[in-house]
Residue frames as qw, qx, qy, qz and C-alpha x, y, z in Angstrom:
[[0.912, -0.085, 0.052, -0.397, 87.78, 78.55, 83.78],
 [0.205, -0.488, 0.847, 0.056, 89.99, 75.59, 84.80],
 [0.870, 0.279, 0.159, -0.375, 89.17, 73.04, 82.06],
 [0.739, 0.490, -0.455, 0.082, 92.53, 71.51, 81.13],
 [0.890, -0.242, -0.265, 0.280, 95.04, 69.32, 82.95],
 [0.483, 0.309, -0.198, 0.795, 97.62, 72.10, 82.88],
 [0.264, -0.584, 0.059, -0.765, 95.32, 74.62, 84.63],
 [0.838, -0.468, -0.211, -0.183, 94.27, 71.99, 87.19],
 [0.803, -0.045, -0.279, 0.524, 97.93, 71.27, 87.95],
 [0.207, 0.421, -0.192, 0.862, 98.60, 74.98, 88.53],
 [0.562, -0.592, -0.068, -0.573, 95.54, 75.13, 90.98],
 [0.906, -0.286, -0.293, 0.103, 96.87, 72.12, 92.79],
 [0.582, 0.211, -0.286, 0.731, 100.20, 73.82, 93.27],
 [0.148, -0.525, 0.063, -0.836, 98.47, 76.81, 94.76],
 [0.760, -0.460, -0.216, -0.406, 96.33, 74.72, 97.03],
 [0.845, -0.061, -0.427, 0.315, 99.31, 72.86, 98.53],
 [0.427, 0.075, -0.341, 0.834, 100.61, 76.05, 100.09],
 [0.251, -0.563, -0.236, -0.751, 97.33, 77.85, 100.97],
 [0.012, -0.096, 0.704, -0.704, 96.36, 78.64, 104.48],
 [0.447, 0.324, 0.582, -0.597, 92.66, 78.59, 103.66],
 [0.019, -0.096, -0.797, -0.596, 90.13, 77.42, 101.02],
 [0.472, 0.279, 0.374, -0.748, 86.55, 78.51, 100.34],
 [0.077, 0.050, 0.927, 0.365, 84.23, 76.23, 98.31],
 [0.563, 0.329, 0.333, -0.681, 80.90, 76.27, 96.65],
 [0.316, 0.082, 0.883, 0.337, 79.09, 74.25, 93.95],
 [0.503, 0.337, -0.060, -0.794, 76.60, 74.70, 91.10],
 [0.361, 0.103, 0.921, 0.100, 74.42, 71.91, 89.71],
 [0.244, 0.023, -0.486, -0.839, 71.76, 71.65, 87.13],
 [0.094, 0.241, 0.921, -0.291, 68.88, 70.19, 89.14],
 [0.405, 0.558, 0.305, -0.657, 66.38, 72.64, 87.62],
 [0.461, 0.622, -0.353, -0.526, 67.37, 71.71, 84.08],
 [0.490, 0.382, -0.771, -0.138, 68.59, 68.07, 83.98],
 [0.790, -0.315, 0.350, -0.393, 68.06, 64.58, 85.43],
 [0.627, -0.627, -0.356, 0.294, 69.77, 63.16, 87.24],
 [0.023, -0.993, 0.117, -0.015, 71.42, 66.28, 88.50],
 [0.841, 0.136, -0.111, 0.512, 75.22, 66.62, 88.16],
 [0.388, -0.715, 0.023, 0.581, 77.94, 68.90, 89.50],
 [0.543, 0.757, 0.248, 0.266, 78.46, 71.55, 86.87],
 [0.290, 0.750, -0.243, 0.543, 80.85, 73.98, 88.49],
 [0.724, -0.467, -0.316, 0.397, 83.13, 74.09, 91.51],
 [0.042, 0.917, -0.097, 0.385, 84.02, 77.53, 92.93],
 [0.797, -0.288, -0.234, 0.478, 87.37, 77.63, 94.79],
 [0.014, 0.940, -0.124, 0.317, 88.66, 80.78, 96.48],
 [0.809, -0.256, -0.156, 0.505, 92.13, 80.97, 97.99],
 [0.275, -0.736, 0.022, 0.618, 94.48, 83.92, 98.81],
 [0.036, -0.510, 0.429, 0.745, 94.63, 86.12, 95.70],
 [0.191, 0.058, -0.805, -0.558, 92.40, 83.98, 93.44],
 [0.641, 0.218, 0.478, -0.560, 88.73, 83.07, 92.89],
 [0.060, 0.291, -0.834, -0.465, 88.82, 80.07, 90.53],
 [0.798, 0.170, 0.143, -0.560, 86.14, 78.17, 88.64],
 [0.189, -0.278, 0.921, 0.196, 86.75, 74.48, 88.02],
 [0.679, 0.209, -0.296, -0.639, 84.73, 72.79, 85.16],
 [0.560, -0.156, 0.797, -0.167, 83.75, 69.18, 86.38],
 [0.799, 0.484, 0.272, -0.231, 82.13, 68.67, 82.88],
 [0.367, 0.757, -0.523, -0.136, 85.49, 68.94, 81.24],
 [0.958, 0.039, -0.279, 0.042, 87.32, 65.60, 80.77],
 [0.058, 0.690, -0.575, 0.435, 89.64, 66.11, 83.85],
 [0.702, -0.212, -0.644, 0.218, 90.76, 63.64, 86.53],
 [0.284, -0.758, 0.031, -0.586, 89.60, 65.45, 89.59],
 [0.862, -0.362, -0.342, 0.097, 90.86, 62.91, 92.10],
 [0.550, 0.087, -0.301, 0.774, 94.05, 64.88, 92.93],
 [0.176, -0.505, 0.003, -0.845, 91.87, 67.90, 93.66],
 [0.754, -0.506, -0.264, -0.325, 89.64, 65.89, 96.07],
 [0.825, -0.177, -0.341, 0.415, 92.69, 64.46, 97.81],
 [0.349, 0.263, -0.183, 0.881, 94.12, 67.93, 98.29],
 [0.370, -0.527, -0.130, -0.754, 90.92, 69.51, 99.46],
 [0.804, -0.440, -0.396, -0.056, 90.62, 66.88, 102.22],
 [0.632, -0.020, -0.358, 0.687, 93.79, 68.24, 103.75],
 [0.049, 0.243, -0.099, 0.964, 92.17, 71.65, 104.45],
 [0.121, 0.518, 0.658, -0.533, 89.38, 73.15, 106.49],
 [0.130, 0.372, 0.590, 0.704, 86.91, 74.19, 103.77],
 [0.174, 0.316, 0.326, -0.874, 84.83, 77.35, 104.19],
 [0.007, -0.382, -0.781, -0.494, 81.26, 76.94, 102.92],
 [0.359, 0.001, 0.237, -0.903, 77.92, 78.76, 103.20],
 [0.806, 0.098, 0.212, -0.545, 74.97, 76.48, 103.87],
 [0.033, 0.501, -0.834, -0.229, 77.05, 73.34, 103.14],
 [0.672, 0.090, 0.658, -0.328, 74.32, 70.80, 103.46],
 [0.783, 0.565, 0.143, -0.219, 73.46, 70.61, 99.69],
 [0.307, 0.776, -0.547, -0.063, 77.05, 70.99, 98.59],
 [0.299, -0.427, 0.839, -0.154, 78.24, 68.15, 100.75],
 [0.738, 0.211, 0.604, -0.213, 75.50, 65.79, 99.57],
 [0.712, 0.684, -0.060, -0.150, 76.13, 66.65, 95.92],
 [0.179, 0.717, -0.674, 0.002, 79.90, 66.15, 96.27],
 [0.481, -0.224, 0.829, -0.178, 79.45, 62.86, 98.19],
 [0.778, 0.378, 0.436, -0.247, 76.83, 61.55, 95.66],
 [0.660, 0.743, -0.079, -0.078, 78.65, 62.65, 92.43],
 [0.480, 0.676, -0.504, 0.242, 82.33, 62.40, 93.36],
 [0.846, -0.306, -0.398, 0.179, 82.49, 60.42, 96.62],
 [0.330, 0.434, -0.323, 0.774, 84.12, 63.48, 98.26],
 [0.563, -0.745, -0.358, -0.012, 83.79, 63.92, 102.01],
 [0.206, 0.740, -0.356, 0.531, 85.87, 66.74, 103.60],
 [0.564, -0.099, -0.648, 0.502, 87.68, 66.33, 106.86],
 [0.189, -0.496, -0.452, 0.717, 86.77, 69.75, 108.30],
 [0.136, 0.606, 0.427, 0.657, 84.57, 72.65, 107.32],
 [0.046, -0.337, -0.383, 0.859, 83.55, 76.09, 108.59],
 [0.055, 0.596, 0.708, 0.376, 79.89, 76.78, 107.61],
 [0.080, 0.100, -0.129, 0.983, 79.17, 80.48, 107.73],
 [0.516, -0.417, -0.369, -0.650, 75.38, 80.00, 107.79],
 [0.724, -0.400, -0.547, 0.129, 75.67, 77.80, 110.84],
 [0.416, -0.076, -0.334, 0.843, 78.00, 80.26, 112.50],
 [0.121, -0.256, -0.088, -0.955, 75.55, 83.06, 111.89],
 [0.658, -0.425, -0.481, -0.393, 72.59, 81.02, 113.22],
 [0.696, -0.308, -0.501, 0.412, 74.56, 80.13, 116.39],
 [0.270, -0.031, -0.207, 0.940, 75.18, 83.84, 116.88],
 [0.122, 0.580, 0.618, -0.516, 71.55, 84.65, 116.69],
 [0.068, 0.217, -0.417, -0.880, 71.50, 86.24, 113.16],
 [0.585, 0.414, 0.534, -0.449, 67.94, 86.38, 111.85],
 [0.658, 0.715, -0.099, -0.213, 68.87, 86.97, 108.21],
 [0.588, -0.494, 0.592, 0.243, 71.53, 84.34, 107.50],
 [0.800, 0.534, 0.232, 0.145, 71.50, 84.08, 103.68],
 [0.688, -0.043, 0.136, 0.712, 74.85, 84.85, 102.04],
 [0.195, 0.643, 0.273, 0.688, 73.59, 88.05, 100.51],
 [0.418, -0.857, -0.120, -0.278, 72.41, 89.39, 103.85],
 [0.789, -0.498, 0.020, 0.359, 75.49, 88.35, 105.69],
 [0.580, 0.148, 0.181, 0.780, 77.97, 89.86, 103.18],
 [0.002, 0.734, 0.231, 0.638, 75.91, 93.02, 103.12],
 [0.555, -0.803, -0.123, -0.181, 75.58, 93.35, 106.93],
 [0.792, -0.498, 0.098, 0.339, 79.06, 92.25, 107.90],
 [0.587, -0.069, 0.343, 0.730, 81.15, 93.44, 104.87],
 [0.193, 0.710, 0.108, -0.669, 78.97, 96.16, 103.32],
 [0.003, -0.260, 0.720, 0.644, 79.05, 94.52, 99.89],
 [0.694, 0.320, 0.254, -0.592, 75.93, 94.06, 97.76],
 [0.307, -0.135, 0.883, 0.328, 75.93, 90.81, 95.74],
 [0.561, 0.238, -0.343, -0.715, 73.99, 90.23, 92.48],
 [0.500, -0.010, 0.841, -0.208, 71.77, 87.05, 92.84],
 [0.577, 0.461, -0.098, -0.667, 70.46, 87.22, 89.32],
 [0.498, 0.378, -0.736, -0.260, 71.93, 83.86, 88.18],
 [0.502, -0.243, 0.717, -0.419, 70.47, 81.58, 90.81],
 [0.789, 0.262, 0.500, -0.242, 68.30, 79.55, 88.39],
 [0.386, 0.659, -0.514, -0.391, 70.71, 79.59, 85.44],
 [0.990, 0.139, -0.020, 0.002, 71.58, 76.45, 83.56],
 [0.319, -0.795, 0.498, 0.135, 75.07, 75.79, 84.87],
 [0.791, 0.025, 0.556, 0.254, 75.68, 73.02, 82.34],
 [0.537, 0.832, 0.126, 0.061, 75.77, 75.50, 79.49],
 [0.584, -0.411, 0.270, 0.646, 79.14, 76.34, 77.97],
 [0.387, 0.205, -0.427, 0.791, 80.55, 78.92, 77.74],
 [0.239, -0.684, -0.570, 0.387, 79.21, 80.52, 80.87],
 [0.128, 0.889, 0.184, 0.400, 78.14, 84.19, 80.46],
 [0.283, 0.420, -0.389, 0.769, 80.29, 86.93, 82.10],
 [0.506, -0.485, 0.128, -0.701, 77.38, 87.52, 84.59],
 [0.939, -0.255, -0.189, -0.134, 77.25, 83.82, 85.57],
 [0.703, 0.201, -0.408, 0.547, 81.08, 83.76, 86.13],
 [0.019, -0.491, 0.298, -0.818, 80.86, 86.87, 88.28],
 [0.739, -0.410, -0.028, -0.533, 77.95, 85.39, 90.27],
 [0.941, -0.081, -0.314, 0.097, 79.80, 82.09, 90.78],
 [0.522, 0.303, -0.415, 0.681, 83.02, 83.76, 91.97],
 [0.258, -0.524, 0.200, -0.787, 81.09, 86.04, 94.34],
 [0.854, -0.346, -0.274, -0.275, 79.72, 82.88, 96.10],
 [0.878, -0.217, -0.230, 0.358, 83.15, 82.18, 97.49],
 [0.399, 0.565, -0.134, 0.709, 85.04, 85.45, 97.14],
 [0.240, -0.632, 0.221, -0.703, 83.77, 86.80, 100.53],
 [0.859, -0.343, -0.369, -0.095, 83.58, 83.65, 102.54],
 [0.666, 0.028, -0.433, 0.607, 87.08, 84.06, 104.15],
 [0.052, 0.283, -0.279, 0.916, 86.64, 87.58, 105.54],
 [0.657, -0.387, -0.198, -0.616, 83.04, 86.67, 106.57],
 [0.863, -0.220, -0.443, 0.099, 84.20, 83.53, 108.33],
 [0.456, 0.196, -0.425, 0.757, 86.97, 85.49, 110.13],
 [0.279, -0.366, 0.137, -0.877, 84.43, 87.93, 111.60],
 [0.817, -0.306, -0.236, -0.429, 81.99, 85.11, 112.61],
 [0.783, 0.007, -0.528, 0.329, 84.79, 82.98, 114.05],
 [0.197, 0.280, -0.421, 0.840, 85.91, 85.86, 116.22],
 [0.528, -0.320, 0.069, -0.783, 82.34, 86.42, 117.58],
 [0.888, -0.176, -0.400, -0.144, 81.95, 82.67, 118.14],
 [0.600, 0.107, -0.537, 0.583, 85.14, 82.75, 120.23],
 [0.059, -0.311, 0.276, -0.907, 84.00, 85.82, 122.12],
 [0.686, -0.263, 0.003, -0.678, 80.63, 84.24, 123.00],
 [0.389, -0.309, 0.840, -0.218, 82.09, 80.81, 123.83],
 [0.808, 0.329, 0.297, -0.389, 80.25, 79.20, 120.94],
 [0.312, 0.623, -0.648, -0.310, 83.15, 78.14, 118.72],
 [0.191, -0.158, 0.965, -0.081, 83.10, 74.60, 120.12],
 [0.590, 0.401, 0.544, -0.442, 79.32, 74.51, 119.42],
 [0.543, 0.686, -0.201, -0.441, 79.99, 75.42, 115.84],
 [0.133, 0.497, -0.844, -0.152, 82.78, 72.86, 115.41],
 [0.369, 0.066, 0.895, -0.241, 80.49, 70.11, 116.76],
 [0.592, 0.593, 0.276, -0.472, 77.64, 71.24, 114.39],
 [0.404, 0.677, -0.488, -0.374, 79.95, 71.19, 111.45],
 [0.064, -0.314, 0.947, -0.008, 81.24, 67.76, 112.34],
 [0.473, 0.286, 0.741, -0.382, 77.73, 66.53, 112.63],
 [0.551, 0.666, -0.018, -0.503, 76.76, 68.02, 109.26],
 [0.252, 0.532, -0.761, -0.270, 79.69, 66.23, 107.54],
 [0.248, -0.069, 0.951, -0.170, 78.58, 62.95, 109.15],
 [0.554, 0.449, 0.530, -0.459, 74.96, 63.32, 108.11],
 [0.522, 0.696, -0.190, -0.455, 75.74, 64.32, 104.56],
 [0.049, 0.490, -0.847, -0.201, 78.21, 61.46, 104.12],
 [0.427, 0.111, 0.879, -0.181, 75.44, 58.90, 104.40],
 [0.256, 0.095, -0.605, -0.748, 73.97, 57.89, 101.15],
 [0.737, -0.028, 0.156, -0.657, 70.30, 56.75, 100.92],
 [0.590, -0.127, 0.795, -0.064, 69.72, 53.03, 101.16],
 [0.090, 0.162, -0.755, -0.629, 69.64, 51.28, 97.76],
 [0.093, -0.319, -0.937, -0.109, 66.40, 49.50, 98.75],
 [0.133, 0.363, 0.373, -0.843, 64.53, 52.66, 99.65],
 [0.306, 0.541, 0.758, 0.196, 61.06, 52.83, 98.05],
 [0.101, -0.183, 0.084, 0.974, 61.37, 56.16, 96.34],
 [0.180, -0.332, -0.653, -0.656, 58.04, 55.63, 94.53],
 [0.315, -0.631, -0.671, 0.226, 56.19, 56.04, 97.87],
 [0.174, 0.285, 0.046, 0.941, 55.62, 59.74, 97.21],
 [0.187, 0.114, 0.448, -0.867, 53.40, 62.19, 99.02],
 [0.669, 0.140, -0.081, -0.725, 49.76, 61.08, 98.81],
 [0.539, 0.179, -0.800, -0.195, 50.63, 57.39, 98.37],
 [0.004, -0.093, 0.864, -0.495, 49.85, 56.51, 101.94],
 [0.578, 0.199, 0.356, -0.706, 46.05, 56.69, 101.23],
 [0.623, 0.336, -0.514, -0.485, 46.27, 54.17, 98.43],
 [0.919, -0.150, 0.301, -0.208, 45.36, 50.50, 98.60],
 [0.639, -0.313, 0.631, 0.310, 47.61, 47.63, 97.42],
 [0.646, 0.469, 0.504, 0.329, 46.51, 47.51, 93.81],
 [0.204, 0.971, 0.063, 0.106, 46.81, 51.32, 93.33],
 [0.428, -0.763, 0.428, 0.228, 50.17, 51.15, 94.99],
 [0.696, 0.000, 0.616, 0.370, 51.27, 48.59, 92.33],
 [0.467, 0.752, 0.348, 0.309, 50.11, 50.91, 89.63],
 [0.086, -0.986, 0.137, 0.033, 51.84, 53.92, 91.22],
 [0.632, -0.479, 0.504, 0.343, 55.10, 51.88, 91.36],
 [0.639, 0.341, 0.548, 0.419, 54.88, 51.18, 87.66],
 [0.198, 0.945, 0.214, 0.150, 54.01, 54.85, 86.94],
 [0.354, -0.882, 0.251, 0.185, 56.97, 56.03, 88.93],
 [0.671, -0.199, 0.572, 0.429, 59.31, 53.65, 87.09],
 [0.496, 0.654, 0.459, 0.340, 57.91, 54.92, 83.71],
 [0.027, 0.996, 0.045, 0.076, 58.40, 58.56, 84.72],
 [0.558, -0.644, 0.401, 0.336, 62.02, 57.85, 85.94],
 [0.658, 0.121, 0.590, 0.451, 62.82, 56.28, 82.55],
 [0.332, 0.812, 0.353, 0.325, 61.32, 59.14, 80.67],
 [0.246, -0.960, 0.067, 0.119, 63.08, 61.74, 82.86],
 [0.603, -0.458, 0.487, 0.436, 66.49, 60.21, 82.30],
 [0.591, 0.363, 0.567, 0.445, 65.90, 59.87, 78.59],
 [0.188, 0.885, 0.290, 0.313, 64.79, 63.45, 78.25],
 [0.484, 0.072, -0.271, 0.829, 67.48, 64.75, 80.72],
 [0.263, -0.530, -0.112, -0.798, 64.63, 66.66, 82.48],
 [0.206, -0.147, 0.729, -0.636, 63.55, 66.66, 86.15],
 [0.013, 0.290, 0.955, 0.059, 60.66, 64.16, 86.67],
 [0.190, 0.620, 0.511, -0.564, 58.09, 66.91, 87.53],
 [0.212, 0.424, -0.416, -0.776, 58.60, 68.16, 83.87],
 [0.200, -0.040, -0.907, -0.368, 57.20, 64.82, 82.73],
 [0.514, -0.541, -0.522, -0.412, 54.35, 64.48, 85.25],
 [0.247, -0.598, 0.393, -0.654, 53.74, 65.78, 88.76],
 [0.041, 0.021, -0.939, 0.341, 53.56, 63.58, 91.92],
 [0.467, 0.217, 0.403, -0.756, 49.94, 64.69, 92.36],
 [0.675, 0.348, -0.305, -0.575, 48.94, 63.49, 88.94],
 [0.367, 0.237, -0.899, 0.022, 50.76, 60.11, 89.38],
 [0.143, 0.069, 0.807, -0.568, 48.91, 59.53, 92.69],
 [0.557, 0.287, 0.223, -0.747, 45.56, 60.51, 91.16],
 [0.641, 0.331, -0.552, -0.418, 45.90, 58.21, 88.17],
 [0.231, 0.135, -0.938, 0.220, 46.98, 55.30, 90.42],
 [0.287, 0.184, 0.687, -0.642, 43.94, 55.87, 92.72],
 [0.633, 0.360, -0.072, -0.681, 41.54, 56.05, 89.73],
 [0.486, 0.334, -0.773, -0.233, 43.13, 53.00, 88.05],
 [0.134, 0.024, -0.941, 0.310, 42.32, 50.99, 91.21],
 [0.336, 0.347, 0.593, -0.645, 38.68, 52.00, 91.20],
 [0.468, 0.548, 0.689, 0.082, 35.79, 52.21, 88.73],
 [0.109, 0.873, 0.020, -0.474, 36.75, 55.74, 87.67],
 [0.750, 0.608, 0.117, 0.233, 37.90, 56.45, 84.13],
 [0.542, -0.637, 0.140, 0.529, 41.55, 57.28, 84.79],
 [0.557, 0.281, 0.419, 0.660, 42.22, 58.11, 81.20],
 [0.005, 0.927, 0.285, 0.244, 40.33, 61.44, 81.76],
 [0.508, -0.812, 0.071, 0.279, 43.29, 62.43, 84.10],
 [0.747, 0.067, 0.260, 0.608, 45.91, 62.27, 81.38],
 [0.057, -0.715, 0.030, 0.696, 47.43, 65.80, 80.80],
 [0.654, 0.721, 0.200, -0.113, 47.05, 67.13, 77.33],
 [0.052, 0.870, -0.455, -0.181, 50.62, 68.04, 77.13],
 [0.627, -0.269, 0.720, 0.127, 51.68, 64.35, 76.97],
 [0.301, 0.424, -0.629, -0.578, 52.70, 63.18, 73.47],
 [0.888, 0.064, -0.190, -0.414, 50.89, 60.20, 71.93],
 [0.666, 0.284, -0.662, 0.194, 53.98, 58.04, 72.62],
 [0.016, 0.246, -0.674, 0.697, 54.16, 58.99, 76.27],
 [0.666, -0.112, 0.170, -0.717, 50.45, 58.49, 76.71],
 [0.875, 0.134, -0.404, -0.233, 50.62, 55.06, 75.22],
 [0.500, 0.256, -0.719, 0.410, 53.61, 54.07, 77.38],
 [0.270, -0.234, 0.511, -0.782, 51.85, 55.50, 80.50],
 [0.826, -0.034, -0.057, -0.560, 48.81, 53.31, 79.69],
 [0.782, 0.212, -0.583, 0.067, 51.07, 50.31, 79.40],
 [0.179, 0.306, -0.680, 0.642, 52.50, 51.14, 82.85],
 [0.579, -0.167, 0.305, -0.737, 49.05, 51.35, 84.34],
 [0.889, 0.096, -0.302, -0.329, 48.24, 47.93, 82.76],
 [0.607, 0.256, -0.685, 0.313, 51.30, 46.37, 84.21],
 [0.128, -0.261, 0.605, -0.741, 50.44, 47.63, 87.60],
 [0.726, -0.069, 0.094, -0.678, 46.94, 46.27, 87.34],
 [0.880, 0.179, -0.415, -0.144, 48.23, 42.80, 86.39],
 [0.123, 0.450, -0.761, 0.451, 50.54, 42.41, 89.41],
 [0.613, -0.296, -0.730, -0.058, 49.45, 39.40, 91.34],
 [0.469, -0.800, -0.117, -0.355, 47.99, 40.17, 94.78],
 [0.840, -0.468, -0.016, 0.273, 50.78, 38.54, 96.70],
 [0.620, 0.100, 0.109, 0.770, 53.34, 40.72, 94.83],
 [0.010, 0.842, 0.237, 0.485, 51.46, 43.96, 95.31],
 [0.206, 0.410, -0.450, 0.766, 53.16, 46.50, 97.64],
 [0.366, -0.478, -0.736, 0.309, 52.09, 46.37, 101.25],
 [0.136, -0.861, -0.182, -0.455, 50.25, 49.36, 102.57],
 [0.257, 0.366, -0.518, 0.729, 52.21, 51.32, 105.14],
 [0.489, -0.561, -0.659, 0.111, 50.82, 50.56, 108.56],
 [0.098, -0.766, 0.056, -0.633, 49.97, 53.66, 110.45],
 [0.485, -0.019, -0.667, 0.566, 51.87, 53.49, 113.72],
 [0.412, -0.798, -0.291, -0.330, 49.66, 54.51, 116.59],
 [0.353, 0.370, -0.525, 0.680, 51.83, 56.41, 118.93],
 [0.455, -0.508, -0.684, 0.259, 50.96, 55.77, 122.57],
 [0.138, -0.903, -0.107, -0.391, 49.66, 58.85, 124.31],
 [0.359, 0.407, -0.579, 0.608, 52.33, 60.27, 126.65],
 [0.536, -0.487, -0.637, 0.262, 52.06, 59.55, 130.26],
 [0.250, -0.952, -0.169, -0.056, 51.58, 62.30, 132.83],
 [0.669, -0.542, 0.208, 0.464, 55.25, 61.93, 133.74],
 [0.550, 0.202, 0.457, 0.669, 56.29, 62.32, 130.11],
 [0.085, 0.861, 0.354, 0.355, 54.12, 65.37, 129.73],
 [0.422, -0.891, 0.016, 0.166, 55.71, 66.99, 132.71],
 [0.682, -0.254, 0.375, 0.574, 59.21, 66.11, 131.34],
 [0.457, 0.498, 0.451, 0.583, 58.33, 67.57, 127.99],
 [0.098, -0.953, -0.197, -0.208, 57.13, 70.93, 129.53],
 [0.596, -0.701, 0.180, 0.347, 60.23, 71.03, 131.71],
 [0.631, -0.020, 0.458, 0.626, 62.53, 70.39, 128.70],
 [0.281, 0.720, 0.400, 0.493, 60.64, 72.92, 126.49],
 [0.267, -0.959, -0.090, -0.006, 60.90, 75.58, 129.18],
 [0.641, -0.549, 0.298, 0.446, 64.63, 74.85, 129.69],
 [0.565, 0.259, 0.491, 0.610, 65.29, 74.94, 125.97],
 [0.154, 0.836, 0.339, 0.403, 63.21, 78.14, 125.33],
 [0.422, -0.892, 0.013, 0.162, 64.82, 79.92, 128.32],
 [0.645, -0.327, 0.379, 0.577, 68.31, 79.04, 127.13],
 [0.461, 0.492, 0.493, 0.549, 67.44, 80.07, 123.56],
 [0.070, -0.947, -0.255, -0.181, 66.01, 83.47, 124.71],
 [0.501, -0.780, 0.165, 0.335, 69.15, 84.12, 126.86],
 [0.586, -0.190, 0.510, 0.600, 71.47, 83.20, 124.00],
 [0.338, 0.641, -0.058, -0.687, 69.35, 84.95, 121.35],
 [0.043, 0.234, -0.865, -0.442, 69.14, 81.91, 119.09],
 [0.701, -0.038, -0.391, -0.596, 66.41, 79.91, 117.40],
 [0.671, -0.354, 0.536, -0.370, 65.20, 77.27, 119.98],
 [0.963, 0.216, 0.067, -0.148, 65.22, 74.55, 117.33],
 [0.423, 0.682, -0.566, 0.190, 68.97, 74.82, 117.11],
 [0.293, -0.439, 0.729, -0.436, 68.99, 73.31, 120.56],
 [0.203, 0.104, 0.974, -0.008, 66.31, 70.74, 119.89],
 [0.369, -0.199, -0.515, -0.747, 63.18, 70.35, 117.75],
 [0.672, -0.223, 0.213, -0.674, 59.82, 69.69, 119.28],
 [0.927, 0.074, -0.319, -0.183, 60.04, 66.06, 118.08],
 [0.538, 0.329, -0.634, 0.448, 63.41, 65.66, 119.72],
 [0.230, -0.339, 0.512, -0.755, 62.02, 66.91, 123.01],
 [0.864, -0.124, -0.034, -0.487, 59.15, 64.43, 122.81],
 [0.867, 0.145, -0.464, 0.113, 61.72, 61.56, 122.48],
 [0.233, 0.363, -0.596, 0.677, 63.91, 62.98, 125.35],
 [0.509, -0.325, 0.303, -0.737, 60.87, 63.18, 127.55],
 [0.935, -0.010, -0.229, -0.271, 60.23, 59.42, 126.86],
 [0.933, -0.224, -0.001, 0.283, 63.82, 58.26, 127.53],
 [0.053, -0.953, 0.287, 0.083, 66.49, 60.79, 128.32],
 [0.599, -0.492, 0.591, 0.224, 69.28, 58.18, 128.75],
 [0.700, 0.241, 0.607, 0.290, 68.76, 56.71, 125.36],
 [0.445, 0.776, 0.353, 0.276, 67.93, 59.65, 123.10],
 [0.227, -0.938, 0.150, 0.214, 70.30, 62.23, 124.78],
 [0.678, -0.252, 0.511, 0.465, 73.13, 60.26, 123.18],
 [0.519, 0.556, 0.477, 0.439, 72.01, 61.59, 119.73],
 [0.033, -0.995, -0.092, 0.027, 72.44, 65.21, 120.85],
 [0.525, 0.567, -0.306, 0.557, 75.61, 67.18, 120.30],
 [0.513, -0.222, -0.558, 0.613, 77.49, 67.95, 123.53],
 [0.008, 0.059, -0.148, 0.987, 76.55, 71.63, 123.61],
 [0.544, -0.312, -0.388, -0.675, 72.84, 70.81, 123.10],
 [0.700, -0.308, -0.635, 0.110, 72.98, 68.13, 125.83],
 [0.373, -0.104, -0.448, 0.806, 74.64, 70.57, 128.20],
 [0.193, -0.162, -0.017, -0.968, 72.01, 73.24, 127.64],
 [0.672, -0.291, -0.410, -0.543, 69.13, 70.76, 128.24],
 [0.580, -0.094, -0.744, 0.319, 70.67, 68.85, 131.24]]
């Protein structure tokens, strides 16, 4: 485990001369709140290293060095968002083995399946739900973590070769670039995170209650270092808010597992929500009535769907890789505008 400045300096020296780097991350989202990066797996020629982000290390030289390389990931979406959010790290180039497998038409594209099918190696996936913040890691956890990057280079070599042979390497490069771009965007600070599933059916007063309940749960989750659903589920929050805004006795909805302190503070949160002045209560989300498509738009949609499905069948890939049904709907309304959001290879297949 790289958990000292000396060990990190040695890794940096190796990275400066390496022709390739494979990367993966482990977080504690199932055990802590907010989640944090707990482990960084780094594979390079002759070594599979584990970096401890929880140790008191200055990792900025590591991020600077990694930006100079094309990084090999598997299913990079979560890793990229975690690294951007926790360490402001955005790579310059990546090779995503899951994306490559999907563009080649592989139906089973999990890492375990790909390593087994392409390399004949069976991986142990027994530590997927482990608490990666614990120290020291068990031997099994260390082996599991190293295996997540150990086989990415030989796997990427095989997939890259097939992408080149099928003329899809450029598709993969464009898809990886789009993934980096999407994951580099952080959610807006003013986003109303409390508008959870089920809140759209609530009136303004219940919404004010829900907002206070959500704030109370966030505070409790951070204090307890537990994911919010360990405190109270989304569904219960919405039900309490709905009942508090009616004649129903919402106290009957309080779960028995809540401590007297939490129950009392939850009651205070409800009271605060009920006392919000009408002009300060959240606005209900207006349901946008989507105009029915015209006959011309219906024809375009059917034409685009057929073009997409025919291309996907010929290529042996999932049609949604080319365009989702929602995207086809937008394209049928205004091709000139919405086609600009497609990647080049998608636009070419649909044109």
